[in-house]
C-alpha positions as a Markdown table, in Angstrom:
| # | Residue | x | y | z |
|---|---|---|---|---|
| 1 | Met | -8.8 | 16.0 | -13.8 |
| 2 | Lys | -8.3 | 15.5 | -17.8 |
| 3 | Phe | -8.7 | 12.0 | -19.2 |
| 4 | Glu | -7.6 | 11.2 | -22.5 |
| 5 | Ile | -7.0 | 7.7 | -23.8 |
| 6 | Thr | -3.8 | 7.7 | -26.1 |
| 7 | Ser | -3.7 | 3.9 | -27.3 |
| 8 | Asn | -6.3 | 1.6 | -27.6 |
| 9 | Lys | -5.4 | -2.1 | -28.7 |
| 10 | Arg | -7.3 | -5.6 | -29.0 |
| 11 | Asn | -5.1 | -8.3 | -28.1 |
| 12 | Pro | -6.9 | -11.1 | -29.1 |
| 13 | Leu | -4.7 | -14.1 | -28.0 |
| 14 | Met | -4.8 | -12.9 | -24.0 |
| 15 | Lys | -8.6 | -12.1 | -25.1 |
| 16 | Arg | -8.7 | -8.2 | -23.8 |
| 17 | Glu | -8.3 | -4.5 | -24.7 |
| 18 | Glu | -5.2 | -2.7 | -23.9 |
| 19 | Tyr | -5.3 | 1.0 | -22.8 |
| 20 | Met | -2.8 | 3.6 | -22.4 |
| 21 | Val | -4.2 | 6.4 | -20.6 |
| 22 | Ser | -3.2 | 9.7 | -20.2 |
| 23 | Ile | -4.2 | 11.8 | -16.8 |
| 24 | Gly | -3.5 | 15.4 | -16.6 |
| 25 | His | -3.9 | 16.5 | -12.7 |
| 26 | Glu | -2.9 | 20.1 | -12.3 |
| 27 | Gly | -2.6 | 21.4 | -8.9 |
| 28 | Lys | -4.0 | 17.9 | -7.2 |
| 29 | Pro | -2.2 | 14.7 | -6.5 |
| 30 | Thr | -2.2 | 11.0 | -8.6 |
| 31 | Pro | -5.7 | 10.2 | -8.7 |
| 32 | Ser | -6.3 | 7.1 | -6.9 |
| 33 | Arg | -6.5 | 3.6 | -8.4 |
| 34 | Gln | -10.2 | 3.7 | -7.8 |
| 35 | Glu | -10.4 | 6.5 | -9.6 |
| 36 | Ile | -8.9 | 5.6 | -12.4 |
| 37 | Leu | -10.5 | 2.2 | -12.6 |
| 38 | Glu | -13.9 | 4.3 | -12.5 |
| 39 | Thr | -13.5 | 6.2 | -15.3 |
| 40 | Leu | -11.6 | 3.7 | -17.7 |
| 41 | Ala | -14.7 | 1.6 | -16.9 |
| 42 | Lys | -17.0 | 4.4 | -18.1 |
| 43 | Glu | -15.1 | 5.5 | -21.2 |
| 44 | Ala | -15.1 | 1.7 | -22.0 |
| 45 | Lys | -18.7 | 0.9 | -21.1 |
| 46 | Lys | -17.6 | -2.2 | -19.3 |
| 47 | Asp | -18.0 | -3.2 | -15.8 |
| 48 | Lys | -15.5 | -2.0 | -12.9 |
| 49 | Ser | -14.9 | -5.7 | -12.4 |
| 50 | Leu | -13.5 | -6.6 | -15.8 |
| 51 | Val | -11.0 | -3.5 | -15.8 |
| 52 | Ile | -7.5 | -3.9 | -14.4 |
| 53 | Val | -4.9 | -1.4 | -13.8 |
| 54 | Asp | -1.6 | -2.6 | -14.5 |
| 55 | Ser | 0.4 | 0.5 | -13.7 |
| 56 | Ile | 0.3 | 4.4 | -13.1 |
| 57 | Phe | 3.6 | 6.3 | -14.0 |
| 58 | Thr | 3.8 | 9.9 | -12.9 |
| 59 | Gln | 6.7 | 12.0 | -13.4 |
| 60 | Val | 8.5 | 13.9 | -10.9 |
| 61 | Gly | 6.7 | 16.9 | -10.2 |
| 62 | Gly | 4.7 | 16.9 | -13.0 |
| 63 | Ala | 1.3 | 17.1 | -13.4 |
| 64 | Leu | 0.8 | 14.2 | -15.9 |
| 65 | Thr | 0.1 | 10.3 | -15.3 |
| 66 | Asn | 0.0 | 7.7 | -17.6 |
| 67 | Val | -1.8 | 4.7 | -17.1 |
| 68 | Lys | -1.5 | 1.2 | -18.3 |
| 69 | Ala | -4.8 | -0.9 | -17.8 |
| 70 | Tyr | -6.4 | -4.1 | -19.4 |
| 71 | Val | -10.0 | -4.5 | -20.0 |
| 72 | Tyr | -11.6 | -7.9 | -20.4 |
| 73 | Glu | -14.6 | -9.3 | -21.9 |
| 74 | Lys | -15.4 | -11.8 | -19.2 |
| 75 | Ala | -14.2 | -12.2 | -15.4 |
| 76 | Glu | -13.2 | -15.9 | -16.3 |
| 77 | Glu | -10.7 | -14.6 | -19.3 |
| 78 | Ile | -8.8 | -12.6 | -16.2 |
| 79 | Pro | -5.8 | -14.1 | -15.2 |
| 80 | Lys | -5.5 | -15.1 | -11.3 |
| 81 | Gly | -2.5 | -13.4 | -10.5 |
| 82 | Lys | -3.4 | -10.1 | -12.2 |
| 83 | Leu | -7.0 | -10.6 | -10.2 |
| 84 | Glu | -5.2 | -11.1 | -6.9 |
| 85 | Lys | -2.7 | -8.5 | -7.4 |
| 86 | Met | -5.4 | -6.0 | -8.4 |
| 87 | Lys | -7.4 | -6.5 | -5.3 |
| 88 | Ser | -4.2 | -6.4 | -2.9 |
| 89 | Arg | -3.5 | -3.2 | -4.3 |
| 90 | Ser | -6.9 | -2.0 | -3.7 |
| 91 | Lys | -7.2 | -3.1 | -0.3 |
| 92 | Lys | -3.8 | -1.1 | 0.6 |
| 93 | Ser | -4.8 | 2.3 | -1.3 |
| 94 | Ala | -8.3 | 1.8 | 1.1 |
| 95 | Ala | -6.6 | 1.5 | 3.8 |
| 96 | Ala | -4.3 | 3.8 | 3.3 |
| 97 | Gln | -7.1 | 6.3 | 2.7 |
| 98 | Thr | -8.8 | 5.9 | 6.0 |
| 99 | Pro | -7.8 | 7.8 | 8.9 |
| 100 | Glu | -5.9 | 5.7 | 11.5 |
| 101 | Glu | -8.2 | 5.5 | 15.0 |
| 102 | Pro | -5.6 | 7.1 | 17.8 |
| 103 | Ala | -3.8 | 4.3 | 20.0 |
| 104 | Ala | -4.8 | 5.6 | 23.3 |
| 105 | Glu | -8.3 | 6.8 | 24.9 |
| 106 | Glu | -8.0 | 9.2 | 27.2 |
| 107 | Gly | -7.0 | 9.2 | 30.4 |
| 108 | Gln | -4.9 | 6.1 | 29.5 |
| 109 | Pro | -0.9 | 6.6 | 29.1 |
| 110 | Glu | 0.0 | 6.1 | 25.5 |
| 111 | Ala | 2.6 | 3.1 | 26.5 |
| 112 | Glu | -0.5 | 1.1 | 28.2 |
| 113 | Ala | -2.5 | 1.7 | 25.0 |
| 114 | Ala | 0.2 | 0.6 | 22.6 |
| 115 | Gly | 0.4 | -2.6 | 25.2 |
| 116 | Glu | 3.9 | -2.1 | 26.4 |
| 117 | Gln | 4.7 | -3.3 | 29.5 |
| 118 | Glu | 6.7 | -1.6 | 32.4 |
| 119 | Lys | 10.2 | -3.3 | 33.1 |
| 120 | Pro | 10.7 | -4.9 | 36.5 |
| 121 | Asp | 13.5 | -3.1 | 38.3 |
| 122 | Glu | 16.7 | -4.8 | 37.8 |
| 123 | Thr | 18.3 | -5.6 | 41.6 |
| 124 | Pro | 22.5 | -5.2 | 41.3 |
| 125 | Lys | 24.0 | -8.6 | 41.5 |
| 126 | Glu | 26.5 | -10.1 | 43.6 |
| 127 | Gln | 29.9 | -9.0 | 42.9 |
| 128 | Thr | 32.2 | -12.0 | 41.3 |
| 129 | Glu | 35.4 | -10.3 | 40.1 |
| 130 | Pro | 37.7 | -9.2 | 42.8 |
| 131 | Val | 38.1 | -5.5 | 43.2 |
| 132 | Glu | 41.4 | -3.7 | 43.5 |
| 133 | Gly | 43.3 | -3.8 | 46.5 |
| 134 | Gln | 41.3 | -6.5 | 48.3 |
| 135 | Pro | 42.6 | -10.0 | 49.0 |
| 136 | Glu | 40.8 | -12.9 | 46.7 |
| 137 | Glu | 38.9 | -15.3 | 49.0 |
| 138 | Lys | 40.3 | -19.2 | 48.4 |
| 139 | Lys | 37.2 | -21.4 | 47.4 |
| 140 | Glu | 37.7 | -25.1 | 48.9 |
């Protein structure tokens, strides 16, 4: 994985450094947020908890990914919305990387393991409409 910082700007109003990074990953899939976070924290010489990976752009069919990330000086300076969004994205990517457990144990049918119940047998209902060729009954 080829990691190159293309731009680094200081934003004093937001109290952060804004990074644009190009990552070459020839023959490999797009790097995960966690991989990008760890590499950028190491390059910026900051703790991982101060780095927010805002967006990842990969060209279709290409092996070049552009990343927009923010590095803060203190954890208190990170906006709560950005921090919550980063945590939810990290959870999603971690859940996608862990293999799912099989739904059924050996010896159990799949329907029972999935929680599906068998439908009760439906009994035929009494016929309420007249059938052709039979006289209608009069109700009193």
